[in-house]
C-alpha positions as CSV (number, residue, x, y, z in Angstrom):
1,M,124.3,110.0,146.4
2,S,121.5,107.4,146.0
3,N,121.4,105.2,142.9
4,N,118.5,105.7,140.5
5,I,117.1,102.9,138.3
6,Y,117.6,103.4,134.5
7,S,116.5,101.3,131.6
8,V,119.6,100.2,129.6
9,I,119.8,98.2,126.4
10,T,122.1,95.2,127.1
11,G,121.5,93.1,124.0
12,T,120.2,93.4,120.4
13,G,119.2,91.1,117.6
14,K,117.7,91.3,114.1
15,Y,116.4,89.2,111.3
16,I,116.9,90.5,107.7
17,P,115.1,88.3,105.2
18,K,117.3,86.7,102.6
19,Q,115.1,87.4,99.5
20,Q,116.2,90.7,97.9
21,I,113.6,92.4,95.7
22,K,115.1,95.1,93.5
23,N,113.3,97.9,91.9
24,E,113.5,96.3,88.4
25,D,111.5,93.4,89.8
26,F,108.5,95.6,89.5
27,L,108.8,96.2,85.8
28,T,106.1,93.7,85.0
29,N,103.6,95.0,87.5
30,E,100.4,96.7,86.4
31,F,100.1,99.9,88.4
32,Y,96.8,101.7,88.7
33,S,95.6,105.0,90.2
34,K,93.3,105.0,93.2
35,D,90.4,105.5,90.7
36,G,91.3,102.2,89.1
37,V,92.8,103.7,86.0
38,L,95.9,102.1,84.5
39,L,98.8,104.7,84.9
40,D,99.8,106.2,81.6
41,K,103.5,106.2,82.4
42,T,105.9,103.3,81.7
43,N,106.9,101.2,84.7
44,Q,110.5,102.3,84.2
45,E,109.3,105.9,84.6
46,I,107.3,105.0,87.6
47,I,110.2,103.2,89.2
48,D,112.7,106.0,88.5
49,K,110.4,108.6,90.0
50,F,109.8,106.3,93.0
51,S,113.5,105.9,93.6
52,E,114.1,109.6,93.3
53,I,111.5,110.4,95.9
54,T,112.2,107.6,98.4
55,T,115.9,106.7,97.8
56,I,114.8,103.0,97.9
57,N,116.5,100.7,95.4
58,S,115.7,97.3,97.0
59,R,113.9,95.7,99.9
60,Q,113.8,92.2,101.6
61,Y,111.0,89.7,101.7
62,I,110.6,86.7,103.9
63,S,110.3,83.2,102.4
64,D,106.8,81.7,101.9
65,D,107.2,79.3,104.8
66,L,107.8,82.0,107.4
67,T,105.4,84.4,109.3
68,T,105.9,87.5,111.5
69,S,106.1,85.5,114.8
70,D,108.8,83.3,113.2
71,I,111.1,86.2,112.4
72,A,110.3,87.9,115.7
73,Y,111.6,84.7,117.4
74,F,114.8,84.7,115.3
75,S,115.6,88.3,116.4
76,A,114.7,87.5,120.0
77,V,117.2,84.6,120.1
78,E,119.9,86.9,118.9
79,A,119.1,89.6,121.5
80,I,119.0,87.1,124.4
81,K,122.4,85.7,123.3
82,S,123.8,89.2,122.8
83,A,122.7,90.2,126.4
84,N,124.1,86.9,127.8
85,I,121.1,86.5,130.1
86,N,119.0,83.5,131.2
87,K,115.7,83.7,129.2
88,E,113.8,82.6,132.4
89,E,114.7,86.0,133.9
90,L,112.6,87.9,131.5
91,G,109.7,89.7,133.1
92,Q,108.0,90.7,129.9
93,I,108.0,90.0,126.2
94,I,106.5,92.8,124.1
95,V,106.0,92.3,120.4
96,A,105.2,95.4,118.3
97,H,103.6,94.6,115.0
98,N,100.6,95.7,112.9
99,F,99.3,92.8,110.9
100,G,99.8,89.6,113.0
101,D,100.9,86.4,111.3
102,V,99.9,86.9,107.7
103,K,100.4,83.6,106.0
104,M,101.2,83.2,102.4
105,D,98.2,81.0,101.6
106,N,95.7,82.6,104.1
107,R,96.0,86.4,104.6
108,E,93.2,86.7,107.2
109,L,94.2,88.4,110.5
110,D,95.8,85.9,112.9
111,I,96.7,87.3,116.3
112,V,95.3,84.6,118.7
113,P,97.3,83.8,120.6
114,T,99.4,86.9,120.6
115,L,102.6,87.0,118.7
116,A,104.4,87.5,122.0
117,A,102.9,84.3,123.3
118,R,104.1,82.5,120.2
119,V,107.6,83.9,120.7
120,K,107.6,82.9,124.4
121,Y,106.5,79.4,123.4
122,R,109.2,79.1,120.7
123,L,111.8,80.3,123.3
124,K,110.5,77.5,125.6
125,I,110.3,79.9,128.6
126,E,108.7,78.1,131.6
127,N,108.4,81.1,133.9
128,P,104.6,82.0,134.2
129,N,105.5,85.4,135.5
130,C,107.0,86.3,132.2
131,V,104.1,88.3,130.7
132,A,103.8,88.2,126.9
133,Y,101.7,90.7,125.0
134,D,101.5,92.6,121.7
135,L,101.5,96.3,120.9
136,P,100.1,97.7,117.6
137,F,100.9,101.3,117.2
138,G,101.8,101.8,113.5
139,C,105.4,102.2,112.5
140,P,106.3,103.8,115.9
141,G,105.2,100.6,117.6
142,W,108.6,99.3,118.6
143,L,109.8,102.6,120.0
144,Q,106.5,102.9,121.9
145,A,107.0,99.4,123.3
146,V,110.4,100.5,124.5
147,I,108.9,103.5,126.2
148,Q,106.3,101.3,127.8
149,A,109.0,98.9,129.0
150,D,110.8,101.8,130.5
151,Y,107.8,102.6,132.7
152,F,107.6,99.0,133.9
153,I,111.3,98.9,134.7
154,K,111.2,102.1,136.6
155,S,108.2,100.8,138.6
156,G,110.6,98.4,140.2
157,D,108.5,95.3,139.3
158,Y,110.6,94.2,136.3
159,N,114.3,93.9,135.7
160,K,114.6,92.5,132.2
161,I,112.2,93.0,129.3
162,L,112.5,91.7,125.7
163,V,111.1,94.2,123.2
164,I,110.6,93.1,119.6
165,G,109.5,94.9,116.4
166,A,108.4,92.7,113.5
167,D,106.3,93.1,110.5
168,V,105.7,91.4,107.1
169,L,104.5,94.2,104.8
170,S,105.1,92.3,101.6
171,R,101.9,90.3,102.1
172,I,99.6,93.3,102.8
173,S,100.9,95.6,100.0
174,D,98.9,96.0,96.8
175,P,100.9,94.8,93.8
176,H,98.9,97.3,91.7
177,D,99.7,100.3,93.9
178,R,103.2,101.9,93.3
179,D,103.4,102.6,97.0
180,S,103.9,98.8,97.5
181,M,107.5,99.3,96.4
182,I,108.1,101.1,99.8
183,Y,107.4,98.1,102.0
184,S,109.7,95.4,103.3
185,D,109.8,92.7,105.9
186,G,112.0,92.3,109.0
187,S,112.4,92.0,112.7
188,G,114.6,93.6,115.4
189,A,114.8,93.1,119.1
190,I,116.5,94.4,122.3
191,I,116.9,93.4,125.9
192,L,116.1,96.3,128.2
193,E,117.5,95.9,131.8
194,A,117.2,97.8,135.0
195,I,120.5,99.4,136.0
196,K,121.3,101.3,139.1
197,S,123.5,104.3,138.5
198,E,124.6,107.6,140.1
199,T,124.8,109.3,136.7
200,P,122.1,109.3,134.1
201,V,122.4,106.4,131.6
202,G,120.1,104.5,129.2
203,I,116.7,106.1,128.6
204,L,116.7,109.7,129.7
205,A,113.5,111.0,128.2
206,H,110.7,110.2,125.8
207,K,107.8,112.0,124.1
208,T,104.7,110.6,122.3
209,R,101.8,112.2,120.5
210,S,98.8,111.0,118.5
211,D,96.9,113.2,116.0
212,T,93.8,111.2,115.3
213,L,91.2,113.8,114.8
214,I,92.5,115.0,111.4
215,Y,95.2,112.5,110.4
216,S,93.9,109.0,111.4
217,K,93.2,108.1,107.8
218,M,96.7,108.8,106.4
219,L,97.3,105.1,106.5
220,F,94.5,102.6,106.3
221,M,93.4,99.3,104.9
222,G,91.5,99.4,101.5
223,K,90.8,97.4,98.4
224,S,93.3,96.9,95.6
225,Y,93.5,99.7,93.0
226,K,92.8,97.0,90.3
227,K,89.1,96.5,89.9
228,G,87.9,93.0,90.6
229,N,90.6,92.4,93.3
230,N,88.7,92.7,96.6
231,N,91.5,91.8,98.9
232,H,92.4,94.5,101.5
233,Y,95.8,96.1,101.4
234,L,97.7,98.8,103.2
235,K,97.0,102.2,101.6
236,M,98.6,105.5,102.2
237,N,97.9,109.2,101.6
238,G,101.5,109.8,100.9
239,R,101.5,113.6,100.2
240,K,99.6,114.5,103.3
241,L,101.5,112.1,105.4
242,Y,104.8,113.6,104.2
243,Q,103.6,117.1,105.1
244,Y,102.3,116.0,108.5
245,A,105.6,114.4,109.3
246,L,107.7,117.4,108.3
247,E,105.5,119.8,110.3
248,T,105.2,117.7,113.5
249,M,108.0,115.3,113.9
250,P,110.9,117.8,114.4
251,R,108.9,119.5,117.2
252,V,108.3,116.2,119.0
253,M,112.1,115.5,118.8
254,K,112.8,119.0,120.2
255,E,110.3,118.6,123.0
256,C,111.9,115.3,123.9
257,L,115.4,116.8,124.1
258,E,114.0,119.7,126.3
259,K,112.6,117.2,128.8
260,C,116.2,116.1,129.7
261,N,117.9,119.4,129.0
262,I,119.9,118.0,126.1
263,L,121.1,120.2,123.2
264,P,121.3,119.1,119.6
265,S,125.1,119.6,119.7
266,E,125.2,116.8,122.3
267,I,123.5,114.2,120.0
268,N,125.9,111.7,118.4
269,K,123.4,109.8,116.3
270,V,119.8,110.2,115.2
271,L,118.2,106.8,114.7
272,I,115.0,107.5,112.8
273,H,112.3,105.2,111.4
274,Q,113.3,104.3,107.8
275,A,110.1,105.6,106.2
276,N,111.3,107.6,103.1
277,G,114.9,108.7,102.5
278,K,114.0,112.2,101.3
279,M,111.4,112.7,104.0
280,D,113.8,111.6,106.8
281,D,116.5,114.0,105.4
282,A,113.9,116.9,105.4
283,I,112.8,116.0,109.0
284,L,116.4,116.2,110.2
285,T,116.9,119.5,108.4
286,R,113.8,121.0,110.0
287,F,114.8,119.6,113.4
288,Y,118.1,121.5,113.4
289,K,116.4,124.6,111.9
290,L,114.3,124.8,115.1
291,Y,117.6,125.6,116.8
292,G,118.9,127.9,114.1
293,I,121.5,125.4,113.0
294,K,122.2,125.2,109.2
295,D,125.3,122.9,109.2
296,I,124.1,119.4,110.1
297,P,126.8,117.1,111.4
298,I,128.1,114.6,108.8
299,D,126.9,111.0,109.4
300,I,124.6,112.0,112.3
301,M,121.7,110.0,110.8
302,P,122.6,106.5,109.5
303,M,120.2,105.1,106.9
304,T,119.3,101.7,105.6
305,I,116.2,102.4,103.6
306,S,118.0,102.4,100.2
307,W,118.7,98.7,100.5
308,L,116.3,97.4,103.2
309,G,113.2,99.5,102.4
310,N,110.6,100.3,105.0
311,S,110.1,97.4,107.4
312,S,107.9,99.4,109.8
313,V,108.4,98.6,113.4
314,A,111.6,96.6,112.6
315,S,113.5,99.5,110.9
316,I,114.9,101.2,114.0
317,P,115.9,98.1,116.1
318,T,117.5,96.6,112.9
319,L,119.4,99.8,112.3
320,L,120.6,99.8,115.9
321,D,121.8,96.2,115.8
322,L,123.6,96.8,112.5
323,I,125.6,99.7,114.0
324,L,126.4,98.0,117.3
325,K,127.6,94.9,115.5
326,N,129.8,97.0,113.2
327,E,127.8,96.0,110.1
328,L,127.0,99.5,108.9
329,K,130.4,101.1,108.5
330,P,131.6,103.8,109.1
331,H,128.9,104.3,111.7
332,K,129.7,103.5,115.3
333,I,128.1,103.9,118.7
334,N,130.6,104.5,121.5
335,N,130.3,104.5,125.3
336,G,129.1,107.9,126.4
337,D,127.3,108.7,123.2
338,T,123.8,110.3,123.2
339,L,121.3,108.9,120.8
340,L,118.0,110.4,119.6
341,F,115.4,107.9,118.4
342,A,112.3,109.1,116.5
343,S,109.5,107.5,114.5
344,V,106.2,108.4,112.8
345,G,103.4,106.2,111.4
346,A,99.8,105.2,111.3
347,G,97.6,106.9,113.9
348,M,99.0,109.3,113.1
349,N,101.5,108.6,115.9
350,I,104.9,110.2,116.6
351,N,107.4,109.4,119.3
352,A,111.0,110.2,120.3
353,M,113.4,109.0,122.9
354,V,116.8,110.2,124.2
355,Y,119.2,107.5,125.2
356,K,122.7,107.7,126.8
357,V,125.0,104.8,126.0
């Protein structure tokens, strides 16, 4: 029986910022409606309702001296060390992000050179055949970069690819919009390697869809809700986004499983983008409902959003690294386990991936 080439994760890394921002740190904010009217509820009421809906109690922000490419580099160093590879062997470096290097004192878009080029420079990689480029795809960007890397590896042209997801959302969130409490900063990375195997291993299947005709404006850049503040910030149509995710994401996850003939009973962990705790729970329930399953396995879906918030492209690789390094007990990933990755975000984009450990 001939060996097939599979894309296998051989190393992981992360950077979780040290500055913890708790919900009570927003008690002094002035929150406005999208019409510029000061909300008539107390901040404590706003925060309590926010926590109930999202399950978020705290989030992490980077220090003023750091940028997105800095923390992308930090997670890359960890991943390379974890995989125990020579960095010069890397064929590609892909950095998924959405806002470039947003500096504390200058928040204009900064993506020249690419963040991937900056990471390659920081790693001091001399190999000119190591191609470095960025991939903006909303919150599903890291998973889409992994999917893209899988195609390159299976082409036979690349053996090792570094895939990073990094975002600094704290600097593009409107302090006068209660949705700003969702966002966090962080970075996660993996090394994806080509492995020959007689039995299926690594990435088995993936599925992506983009619904732009109706849903492209669910997440967008807009002015502050406070009049007179003309800076542009990340804005969200939360209710419609929630509904779209619940209706669409479970179907994409099911379609992905069907591509490799995997049943939900064979899934050991669902690693989902940490977008909103209640929303992720509802997505999981609807996913199993598609199979007529009411009793969802305990601990099937590990979560970090309650204490890390939503770090966009960094949320899934950070979650994966925490579990693999035994830092999210009692969750474990064992040899032979089957994982289902899934994400949703700006575009609107949804993707899913089945992975065999």
